[in-house]
N, C-alpha and C positions, 0 to 999 in steps of 0.2 A: 585604417579601419580593420577591425578584426575579421578573421575568416569565419565562414559559416561552418559549424561543426555538424556532421551527419553521423548517424549510427551506421554500423557496418551493413545492416540490412538495407537502409536507404541508399547507401553508396552502391551496393550490388545492383539495386533496381535501376539506378542512374546509369551504371556501366552497361547494363543490358539495353537501355533505351538509346545509348550513344553508339552502340555497336554498328548500326547501319548508317550513321551520319558521315558526311564528308567534311573535311576541314574547311572552315569558313574564314579563318585568319591564318596568314603565313608570316612567320618571322624570318626575315632574310639575314644577310651577312652583317647588317648594321646592328643587329640585336634588338633589344626591347626599346624602341624609340617612343616618344609621346604619341606619334601618329598610330603606331601599332596598338598602344594601350587604348587610345580613343576608339579605334575600330573594334577592338575586343569588347569594349564597354557597349558600343552600339549593337554588336551581335548578341551580347548577353541580354540586352533590353528587348531585342526582337525575338530571340529564340529561347533563351533560358539555359539550354544545354548545348554547348558547342565543343568542337574540336579545334585545336590550334596546332599547326605543323611548324616545327622549328627546324631550320636548315643546318644549324651548326652541328659539329661532331662531338663537342665537349659535353659529356654527360653532366658534370657538375654545373656548368653554365646553364644547361636546360633546366636542371632542378632549381637553380636560383631564379630563373625566369618564371618558373611555375609558382614558386612561393611569392615572388614579387607581384605577379599578376593577381594572385588570390588576395594578397594583402591590399593592394591598391584598389581593386574593383569590388571588394567585399564579396568574393565568390568562394564556393566550396571546391576544394581540389578533389576530383573524382578519380582520375587515373593518369598515370604517366607511363607509357609504354614506348620505348624507343624514342622517336622524334615526335610523337603525338602526345598532346596534353589535352585532357578533358576537364572542362570547367562547368560549374552549374551555379546559377543564381535565380531566385524566383523572379518571374516576369512582373514588373510593376503594373498595377491596375491602371487602366486608362480612365480619365475622368468622363463621367456620363453626361449627356446633354441634359440641360435643365428643363426641357420641354416635356414634362410628364403630363399625359392626358391631352396633349394638343395634337391636332391633326397635322400631318406633314404638309409643307407648303408646295406650291406648284413647281413642276420641273419640266424640262424640255426633253422629249423623247423622239428619237429618230426611227421612223417606221419605213422599212424597206420592203417593197413588193416586187418580186421578180416577174419577168414577162412569161407568158404561157408557153411561147415557142422555145424559150431558152436561149435564143440568139439575140434578142433585143436587150436594151439597157434596163436595169431595174428602176422603178420609180421610188424616189426618196422624198418623204414628207417629214418635216419637223413639226411636232404638235406639242402644245403645252398641256400637260396633264395635271389636274388639280389633285389635292390630297385625298379626296373621296372618290377618285376615279382610277381605273386600271386599264391596261391595254390587253386585249384578248389575243389569242393565238393568230387570228385572222387579221390583226391590225386595227380592229375597231376599238373605240373607247367606250367603256361601260362604267356606270356608277356602281359603287360597292353597295350591296344591300345591307341594311342594318340587321344585326343578329337578333332574332326574337328571343325573348327571355323565358319562353315556355320550355318546359322540360321535353325530353325526347319521347318518342312514341313508346319505346321499350319501358321507360321509367313510368309512364302513365299507366300502362297495362300491369306493371309489377305491383303498383299500389292497390 
């Protein structure tokens, strides 16, 4: 797969974003194994911008790993400083649920009420909450009120 090509301005912005990141993938003495490539792919899917730390001392081997990772994973090479490699790939979009306009289904909620003295055990209740209900701060279940389609008070006075 070809690498993603970025303009120098885009690469500079990615370098600035990656400055505070910690390495999420470590390449050990075995080099670039399929397990390392798989973990790097998973990290790119989760984060988009990652740092990879390579333990080897050979600079040419690190550069070869950098190019190989970018080619295999269709990622953009951002930076290579010392033993750190910075890679970027856009995060793939997650498929949305097909339940457009449908109220959410029932769910089980655990309500914990602590004792007033502080020494007793808390009361734990498991309650089924329907899609049109909510749990208040005090642990009560209330129905959600329908929004009125009238305009606000400010808009009525402005007209």
